C-alpha positions as CSV (number, residue, x, y, z in Angstrom):
1,M,-130.8,-4.3,29.8
2,S,-128.4,-2.5,27.0
3,I,-126.9,-4.5,23.8
4,K,-123.7,-5.4,25.8
5,G,-125.4,-6.5,28.9
6,S,-128.0,-9.0,26.8
7,K,-125.3,-10.1,25.1
8,Y,-123.7,-11.5,28.1
9,F,-126.7,-12.9,29.7
10,I,-127.2,-15.1,26.5
11,I,-123.6,-16.2,26.8
12,I,-124.5,-17.2,30.2
13,L,-127.4,-18.6,29.4
14,L,-125.9,-21.2,26.7
15,I,-123.4,-21.6,29.4
16,I,-125.5,-23.1,31.5
17,T,-127.6,-25.3,28.9
18,F,-124.3,-26.3,28.0
19,A,-123.3,-27.4,30.9
20,V,-126.2,-29.5,31.9
21,N,-126.2,-30.8,28.3
22,I,-123.1,-32.9,29.1
23,S,-123.9,-33.8,32.5
24,A,-126.9,-36.0,30.8
25,E,-126.1,-39.2,30.2
26,T,-129.0,-41.9,28.8
27,S,-128.8,-45.1,30.0
28,P,-131.7,-48.0,29.9
29,P,-134.3,-47.8,33.1
30,A,-134.0,-50.5,35.7
31,N,-136.4,-53.5,35.2
32,D,-137.2,-55.9,38.0
33,Y,-134.6,-59.1,38.9
34,I,-136.8,-62.2,38.0
35,G,-135.8,-65.7,39.2
36,K,-133.0,-66.4,40.7
37,N,-130.1,-67.7,38.9
38,P,-128.5,-65.4,36.1
39,L,-129.5,-66.5,32.8
40,Y,-128.1,-64.8,29.5
41,A,-129.6,-64.4,25.7
42,Q,-127.9,-63.3,22.2
43,L,-129.9,-60.5,20.9
44,E,-129.5,-60.3,16.6
45,K,-131.4,-58.6,14.3
46,V,-132.2,-60.7,11.2
47,D,-134.5,-59.2,7.7
48,G,-134.8,-56.3,9.4
49,K,-136.4,-57.7,12.8
50,Y,-134.5,-58.1,16.0
51,I,-135.1,-62.4,17.4
52,I,-133.4,-64.1,20.1
53,T,-130.8,-66.4,19.0
54,K,-129.2,-68.3,21.8
55,I,-130.4,-68.3,25.5
56,S,-127.3,-69.5,27.6
57,N,-125.9,-68.8,31.4
58,T,-122.6,-67.8,30.3
59,E,-122.1,-64.5,30.1
60,H,-120.8,-63.8,27.1
61,L,-124.2,-63.3,25.5
62,I,-125.3,-59.5,24.7
63,F,-127.6,-59.5,27.6
64,K,-129.1,-60.8,31.0
65,L,-133.2,-61.9,30.8
66,N,-133.4,-61.5,34.4
67,D,-133.4,-57.9,34.1
68,L,-132.8,-57.0,30.2
69,S,-129.1,-55.4,31.2
70,H,-127.0,-54.9,28.7
71,K,-122.6,-55.2,27.9
72,F,-123.6,-52.2,25.8
73,D,-121.0,-49.1,26.4
74,T,-123.7,-46.3,27.8
75,K,-121.0,-43.6,28.0
76,K,-121.5,-40.5,26.0
77,Y,-118.4,-39.1,24.0
78,E,-118.1,-35.6,22.7
79,C,-117.5,-35.2,19.0
80,V,-115.9,-32.4,17.0
81,F,-116.4,-32.3,13.1
82,S,-115.1,-29.7,11.1
83,Y,-116.8,-29.5,7.3
84,G,-118.3,-33.1,7.7
85,K,-114.9,-34.7,8.6
86,L,-114.2,-35.6,12.5
87,V,-111.4,-33.8,14.5
88,S,-111.8,-34.6,17.7
89,G,-113.4,-37.8,19.3
90,P,-112.7,-41.5,19.3
91,A,-113.6,-43.1,15.4
92,D,-115.6,-46.1,16.5
93,K,-118.0,-43.9,18.4
94,C,-118.8,-40.8,16.6
95,K,-120.7,-42.3,14.2
96,D,-124.3,-44.6,14.2
97,N,-123.9,-48.2,14.8
98,E,-127.5,-49.6,15.6
99,N,-125.4,-52.8,16.4
100,V,-124.9,-51.4,19.9
101,F,-127.5,-49.1,19.6
102,R,-125.1,-46.0,19.4
103,K,-126.5,-42.9,17.8
104,V,-125.0,-39.5,17.2
105,K,-126.8,-36.5,16.8
106,A,-126.3,-32.9,17.3
107,N,-125.3,-31.0,20.3
108,V,-126.4,-26.7,19.3
109,A,-126.9,-25.9,22.6
110,K,-122.6,-25.9,22.8
111,T,-122.0,-25.4,18.9
112,G,-124.1,-21.9,19.7
113,A,-122.2,-21.4,22.7
114,I,-118.8,-21.7,21.5
115,T,-119.5,-19.5,18.7
116,I,-120.6,-16.8,20.7
117,L,-117.7,-17.2,22.6
118,T,-115.3,-17.3,20.0
119,L,-117.0,-14.8,18.1
120,G,-118.1,-16.4,15.7
121,M,-114.7,-17.8,14.5
122,S,-116.1,-21.5,15.2
123,A,-118.9,-21.1,13.0
124,I,-116.6,-20.0,10.1
125,S,-114.0,-22.6,10.7
126,G,-117.0,-25.0,10.2
127,G,-116.7,-26.7,13.7
128,T,-119.6,-28.1,14.7
129,Y,-120.5,-30.3,18.2
130,H,-122.5,-33.6,18.5
131,D,-123.0,-36.0,21.4
132,S,-122.3,-39.7,20.9
133,I,-124.7,-41.5,23.5
134,F,-126.7,-44.9,24.2
135,D,-130.3,-45.3,22.8
136,S,-132.0,-46.6,25.7
137,E,-134.9,-46.1,24.0
138,A,-133.6,-48.3,20.5
139,Y,-132.2,-51.1,23.5
140,N,-135.4,-51.5,24.6
141,K,-137.8,-51.9,21.3
142,A,-135.1,-54.6,20.1
143,V,-135.2,-56.5,23.0
144,E,-139.1,-56.4,23.4
145,E,-139.2,-57.5,19.9
146,G,-136.7,-59.9,19.8
147,L,-138.8,-61.6,22.6
148,N,-141.9,-61.1,21.2
149,R,-140.9,-62.8,17.9
150,S,-138.9,-65.3,19.4
151,N,-142.2,-66.4,21.5
152,I,-140.2,-66.1,25.0
153,N,-142.0,-66.0,28.2
154,R,-139.6,-64.6,30.6
155,Q,-141.4,-65.6,33.7
156,Q,-142.0,-69.2,33.0
157,L,-138.4,-69.6,31.1
158,L,-136.3,-67.6,34.3
159,A,-138.7,-70.3,36.6
160,E,-138.1,-73.5,34.7
161,Y,-134.4,-72.5,35.0
162,D,-134.3,-71.5,38.9
163,N,-136.1,-75.6,39.1
164,F,-133.2,-76.9,36.5
165,M,-131.0,-75.5,38.7
166,D,-131.8,-76.6,42.3
167,S,-131.7,-79.7,40.9
168,I,-128.3,-79.3,39.4
169,N,-127.5,-78.2,42.9
170,A,-129.5,-81.0,44.9
171,L,-127.8,-83.8,42.2
172,R,-124.2,-82.0,42.4
173,S,-124.4,-82.3,46.7
174,Q,-125.7,-85.6,46.6
175,Y,-123.1,-87.3,44.4
176,S,-120.3,-85.6,45.6
177,S,-121.5,-86.7,49.2
178,E,-121.4,-90.6,48.5
179,Y,-118.4,-90.1,46.8
180,E,-116.3,-88.7,49.2
181,S,-118.2,-90.7,52.3
182,Y,-117.6,-94.1,50.3
183,L,-113.5,-92.9,49.6
184,K,-113.3,-92.5,53.4
185,N,-115.0,-95.1,54.8
186,N,-115.1,-98.0,52.2
187,I,-111.7,-97.9,50.8
188,K,-109.5,-99.8,53.1
189,I,-105.7,-98.9,51.9
190,V,-103.7,-102.4,53.0
191,H,-100.0,-101.9,52.8
192,Q,-97.0,-104.3,52.5
193,I,-93.1,-103.9,53.0
194,Q,-90.9,-106.1,51.4
195,D,-87.1,-105.5,52.0
196,E,-85.2,-106.9,49.6
197,S,-82.3,-104.6,50.1
198,G,-81.6,-105.8,53.7
199,F,-81.5,-102.1,55.6
200,Y,-84.4,-100.9,55.4
201,K,-85.2,-99.4,59.1
202,N,-88.7,-98.0,58.7
203,D,-87.2,-94.2,59.0
204,V,-88.8,-92.8,56.0
205,N,-92.6,-92.6,55.1
206,L,-93.4,-94.9,52.5
207,L,-97.6,-93.6,52.3
208,S,-96.4,-90.8,50.8
209,L,-95.2,-92.4,47.8
210,Y,-98.6,-92.8,46.2
211,S,-102.3,-90.5,47.0
212,V,-105.9,-92.0,46.4
213,N,-107.1,-89.0,44.2
214,K,-110.8,-87.8,43.6
215,N,-112.3,-87.3,40.6
216,H,-113.1,-83.3,39.7
217,I,-117.2,-82.7,40.2
218,P,-117.4,-79.6,38.5
219,Q,-119.3,-76.8,40.2
220,A,-121.1,-75.2,37.4
221,I,-123.1,-76.5,34.7
222,E,-122.7,-74.8,31.0
223,I,-126.2,-74.7,28.7
224,A,-127.0,-73.2,25.8
225,F,-129.9,-73.9,23.5
226,N,-132.2,-72.6,20.5
227,P,-135.3,-70.5,21.9
228,S,-137.1,-71.4,19.7
229,V,-138.3,-74.5,21.6
230,E,-142.1,-76.0,22.5
231,S,-141.3,-76.5,26.2
232,Y,-138.2,-75.3,28.2
233,K,-138.8,-78.0,30.7
234,T,-137.8,-80.5,28.6
235,V,-134.9,-78.6,27.5
236,F,-134.2,-78.5,31.1
237,N,-134.7,-82.4,31.7
238,E,-132.9,-83.4,29.2
239,L,-129.8,-81.2,30.7
240,L,-130.5,-83.0,33.9
241,K,-130.5,-86.8,32.7
242,S,-127.2,-85.7,30.9
243,Y,-125.5,-84.1,33.8
244,E,-126.7,-86.8,36.0
245,D,-125.1,-89.2,33.7
246,R,-121.7,-87.6,33.5
247,L,-122.2,-87.0,37.0
248,K,-122.3,-91.2,37.5
249,S,-119.0,-91.5,35.3
250,I,-117.0,-89.1,37.1
251,T,-117.4,-90.6,40.2
252,S,-117.4,-94.5,39.1
253,N,-113.8,-94.8,40.3
254,Y,-110.8,-93.5,42.0
255,Q,-107.3,-92.5,40.6
256,M,-104.4,-94.4,42.2
257,H,-101.2,-91.8,41.4
258,F,-97.7,-93.6,42.2
259,R,-94.3,-94.1,40.4
260,N,-93.6,-97.6,39.5
261,S,-90.0,-96.7,40.6
262,Q,-88.8,-93.8,42.8
263,K,-86.5,-92.9,45.6
264,I,-87.3,-91.4,49.0
265,G,-84.6,-91.1,51.3
266,D,-81.6,-93.0,50.2
267,Y,-83.5,-95.6,49.4
268,T,-85.3,-96.6,45.4
269,V,-88.4,-98.7,46.7
270,E,-90.8,-100.3,43.9
271,I,-94.5,-99.9,44.3
272,V,-97.3,-102.6,42.9
273,A,-101.0,-101.0,43.3
274,T,-103.7,-100.7,41.2
275,S,-104.1,-97.2,39.1
276,N,-107.8,-97.2,39.2
277,I,-110.2,-98.2,42.0
278,P,-113.6,-98.1,41.1
279,Y,-116.9,-97.3,43.0
280,K,-118.7,-100.5,44.5
281,K,-121.7,-98.7,46.4
282,D,-122.6,-100.3,50.5
283,E,-119.1,-102.3,49.8
284,T,-115.6,-102.4,51.5
285,Q,-112.3,-102.6,49.7
286,N,-109.4,-103.6,50.6
287,I,-106.7,-102.2,48.3
288,P,-103.2,-103.8,48.1
289,V,-100.4,-101.4,47.9
290,I,-97.2,-103.4,48.4
291,F,-93.7,-101.5,48.6
292,T,-90.2,-103.2,47.4
293,I,-87.3,-101.9,49.4
294,R,-84.9,-102.5,46.6
295,S,-81.6,-100.5,47.6
296,K,-80.3,-98.2,49.6
297,D,-77.5,-95.4,49.2
298,F,-74.9,-94.9,51.3
299,K,-72.4,-91.4,51.2
300,N,-69.0,-90.8,53.2
301,I,-69.0,-94.1,54.1
302,Y,-65.4,-94.4,55.8
303,P,-65.3,-97.3,59.0
304,K,-63.8,-96.5,62.7
305,Y,-60.1,-96.9,63.2
306,I,-58.0,-97.0,66.1
307,N,-54.2,-97.1,66.3
308,E,-51.3,-96.7,68.7
309,D,-47.9,-96.8,69.4
310,N,-45.8,-96.5,72.4
311,A,-45.7,-92.4,71.3
312,L,-49.4,-91.6,69.9
313,R,-52.8,-92.7,69.4
314,I,-55.0,-91.6,66.6
315,E,-58.9,-92.4,67.0
316,F,-61.2,-91.8,64.0
317,D,-65.1,-92.1,64.4
318,G,-65.7,-92.1,60.7
319,K,-65.4,-88.2,60.3
320,K,-63.3,-87.1,62.6
321,I,-59.6,-87.9,63.5
322,N,-57.8,-87.2,66.7
323,F,-54.5,-87.5,67.8
324,V,-53.6,-88.4,71.2
325,N,-50.0,-87.7,72.5
326,K,-49.1,-90.7,75.0
327,T,-45.6,-89.3,76.0
328,D,-43.9,-86.5,78.3
329,N,-42.3,-84.7,75.1
330,F,-43.9,-82.6,72.2
331,I,-44.8,-84.5,69.2
332,Q,-44.9,-83.1,65.5
333,V,-47.5,-85.1,63.1
334,K,-46.1,-83.9,59.7
335,S,-47.9,-85.4,57.3
336,I,-51.7,-88.1,56.9
337,S,-52.1,-90.4,54.3
338,V,-55.6,-92.3,53.9
339,Y,-56.0,-96.1,52.5
340,Y,-59.2,-96.8,51.3
341,N,-59.1,-99.9,49.1
342,A,-56.8,-99.5,47.0
343,E,-56.0,-95.7,47.1
344,I,-53.8,-94.1,49.3
345,S,-54.0,-90.3,49.7
346,N,-50.8,-88.4,51.3
347,F,-51.3,-85.0,52.7
348,N,-48.4,-83.0,53.9
349,L,-48.8,-80.7,56.2
350,G,-45.8,-79.1,55.8
351,D,-45.0,-75.5,57.7
352,K,-48.6,-76.3,59.4
353,A,-47.8,-79.7,60.6
354,I,-49.4,-80.6,64.1
355,E,-47.7,-79.8,67.5
356,L,-48.8,-82.1,70.4
357,P,-48.1,-80.6,73.7
358,P,-46.5,-83.8,76.1
359,Q,-50.0,-86.5,77.6
360,A,-52.2,-84.2,74.7
361,S,-54.7,-84.6,72.4
362,T,-55.7,-82.6,69.3
363,K,-57.7,-79.4,70.1
364,D,-60.2,-79.6,67.1
365,P,-60.6,-82.9,65.3
366,L,-59.5,-83.1,61.7
367,L,-62.4,-83.5,59.7
368,I,-61.6,-86.6,57.0
369,D,-62.4,-85.0,53.8
370,I,-60.0,-82.6,54.3
371,Y,-57.4,-85.5,54.0
372,T,-59.2,-87.4,50.5
373,T,-58.7,-87.6,47.2
374,A,-61.7,-87.0,44.8
375,E,-61.3,-90.8,44.1
376,I,-61.5,-91.6,47.7
377,K,-64.6,-90.1,48.4
378,K,-66.3,-91.2,45.8
379,M,-65.6,-94.8,46.9
380,A,-66.9,-93.8,50.1
381,N,-70.0,-93.5,48.6
382,Y,-72.4,-96.7,48.3
383,A,-74.9,-96.5,45.4
384,N,-77.6,-99.0,45.5
385,A,-76.3,-101.4,48.1
386,I,-78.1,-104.5,48.7
387,K,-77.6,-107.2,51.8
388,G,-76.7,-110.1,48.8
389,I,-74.1,-108.2,47.7
390,A,-72.5,-106.5,50.4
391,V,-72.0,-109.1,52.4
392,T,-69.9,-110.7,50.3
393,Q,-67.4,-107.6,49.7
394,N,-64.6,-106.7,51.9
395,L,-63.1,-102.7,52.9
396,S,-59.3,-102.1,53.6
397,F,-59.1,-98.9,55.3
398,G,-56.1,-96.8,57.4
399,F,-54.0,-94.8,58.1
400,A,-49.9,-93.9,57.8
401,I,-49.4,-91.4,60.3
402,K,-45.3,-89.5,60.2
403,Y,-44.6,-88.1,62.8
404,R,-41.8,-86.5,64.6
405,L,-40.2,-86.9,68.4
406,I,-39.2,-83.3,69.1
407,E,-36.6,-83.8,71.7
408,Q,-34.6,-87.0,69.6
409,N,-35.6,-85.4,66.5
410,I,-36.4,-88.6,65.4
411,D,-39.0,-89.4,62.3
412,K,-41.8,-92.0,63.0
413,T,-44.6,-94.1,61.0
414,L,-47.6,-95.3,62.6
415,Y,-49.4,-97.4,60.4
416,K,-52.2,-100.0,59.8
417,Q,-55.1,-100.7,57.2
418,N,-57.6,-103.0,58.6
419,K,-59.9,-105.0,56.3
420,Y,-63.7,-104.6,57.1
421,N,-67.0,-106.3,56.5
422,L,-69.0,-104.2,53.8
423,Y,-72.1,-105.0,55.3
424,D,-71.0,-104.2,58.7
425,V,-69.2,-100.9,58.1
426,L,-72.7,-99.8,56.3
427,T,-74.5,-100.8,59.1
428,G,-72.5,-100.0,61.9
429,T,-72.8,-103.6,63.1
430,Y,-68.8,-103.7,64.0
431,R,-66.9,-102.4,66.8
432,V,-62.8,-101.3,67.0
433,D,-61.2,-103.6,70.0
434,E,-59.6,-101.1,72.0
435,N,-57.1,-103.8,73.5
436,Q,-56.7,-105.4,71.0
437,Q,-56.8,-102.8,67.8
438,K,-58.9,-105.4,65.7
439,V,-62.2,-105.1,63.8
440,I,-64.9,-107.2,65.4
441,G,-67.5,-107.7,63.4
442,E,-71.3,-109.0,64.1
443,Q,-70.6,-112.7,63.7
444,E,-67.2,-112.2,65.0
445,T,-69.3,-110.8,68.4
446,Q,-70.7,-114.3,69.0
447,K,-67.6,-116.2,68.5
448,S,-65.2,-117.2,71.5
449,S,-62.0,-116.2,71.8
450,S,-59.3,-118.5,69.2
451,K,-55.6,-117.5,67.6
452,E,-57.6,-115.4,64.9
453,S,-57.9,-113.3,67.5
454,R,-54.8,-112.1,67.5
455,N,-55.0,-110.9,64.3
456,V,-54.9,-107.2,63.3
457,N,-56.7,-107.5,60.2
458,I,-59.3,-110.1,59.9
459,Q,-61.4,-111.6,57.1
460,H,-64.5,-111.9,59.0
461,K,-67.1,-114.4,57.4
462,K,-69.8,-113.7,55.2
463,Y,-73.6,-113.5,56.0
464,K,-76.3,-115.6,54.5
């Protein structure tokens, strides 16, 4: 083989060696898994020796006792130094660190290969290659030393821990089952409804205003202890007793959640109930919940209304206005005025006057909201209404309609206000007599005909 051929052979050999070196990863050998439940340990170096300083079932500790697996970074990093100074590679990885079992060693093969490939320029520049690796051998020795110096018998410890966790799970299941069953079978909620408003119609779900809640039983128990104990079993028995005491406390009562006063629908409701229901084994409890309906809100309250003369009839159903032309001639509605107690809203239709053909009615009913002022809209809402007050109050309501008989070129007015009992209006316990054009309330329907029935505006008797 020629010198030139030998040179290329060496280069190829070094490249192959370099590739094999790069692909190698150091990782600790696999260990058999002991036990059913994971348990972790803290490994620390004290006075130059490794010991186990803490055992816990939380994952933030360094390694798992079951198989000695760990959380250390086992990835290999390439580090390039030039005259002793790091020029490439992560600074925190490119140095020896026994705390994380990281070791940096020279990669002679790669350094040599790069030197040849660069015809010696790498050597001249002082560039050397190193590998930063996880030292699994040092880690395994440290764990073994820590276990021995801490007198930890892994087999015994993990067996006792599995027994402990079986007991924990059994206790949790027992207490959870009894706690759930008692709520379902032994707590009877007795509802009482007191209607102080006089308007309640059983039209809302009062039961949604409260809830009976169980206290949260944690699904996991966090343990931690110093391994320098004489008996693992004693430690776990103490933890088990502490956990059972905690379960007894958690399952000793139920919480009833509600607000003393709250809104549901249009009602204001007050609730009287206990906030704490004790657990009384094998005893059935009747728990009273008292709902008091204090008041009800009413919105957009306009009484029904009818009025007419020989030419025009107005009908109002509480929301929409309808006009009826009773003649054989055209009628033009020029303005609409709404009377609500002392407030008057005048709406001049102008060039949008409503023209009614003979014997015809309004094609599209007119919404009352269009023809009322903001003040009337406000007055039409009754917040926190109570029957005892509503029966003592009256409501005046009516319309004044300016209209023109087109063929006669005559403007006329159709006007009337009715007086309504507020309670009758809020409950709808009244009607408008179409023949006599009068308002008849709840008590009025029970009366026989009298002279008062001839009057248009009627003062109703007050309700007791």
